[in-house]
N, C-alpha and C positions, 0 to 999 in steps of 0.2 A: 549442665554435667559437672560434677566437682573432681577434683583431683580425687578424691576419695571412693568414688563409685568404680566397681569393676567393669571393664568393656570385654565383650565376648564377640568377636569377629565372625561371622559366618558367610558362607556362601549363598546366594540367592535361591530360590526354589526349593526344593527337597531338605536342603541341609537348613535352611530357615524355619521351615513346619517344622521339623523335628525338635529343633531348638525351642521354637515358643511351645510346641507342645508340652515339651518336657519341663521349662519353666511355669505355665499354668497347672501342671500336674502337682508341682511342689508347692502351690499356693501364691504364687505371684499373680499382680492384676497388672494390666496394661494402663500405664500413667499418662505416657505422651508418646506420640508415633508421628514420624513424617517418613518422606521419601527417602528409604534407605538408613533409617535406624530408629529404634524404638526403646522408651524407657520403661522396665518393670518394676514394681513394687511389692515388698510383702514387709508388712509392717514399717520399721524404720530402714529395711535394705533397700537399695536400689541395684540397678545392673542396667548399662546399658548393652543393647544388641545391635552391633552396627552390620551392614551387609556389606563384604568386601568388594570391590570392583574388580573385574576381571584384568588380570594384568598379564 
């Protein structure tokens, strides 16, 4: 991740599923994923989706 990539914080479960569905519908592909985060890419644009820990 670079300082230029936008970060979208989401709660787990349904909120993550809705955000992922929305980004995939916009044409983003999953570039990388690990426990708690994923990087989506559409052309040269990347966005990082991070699951916020319950606080």
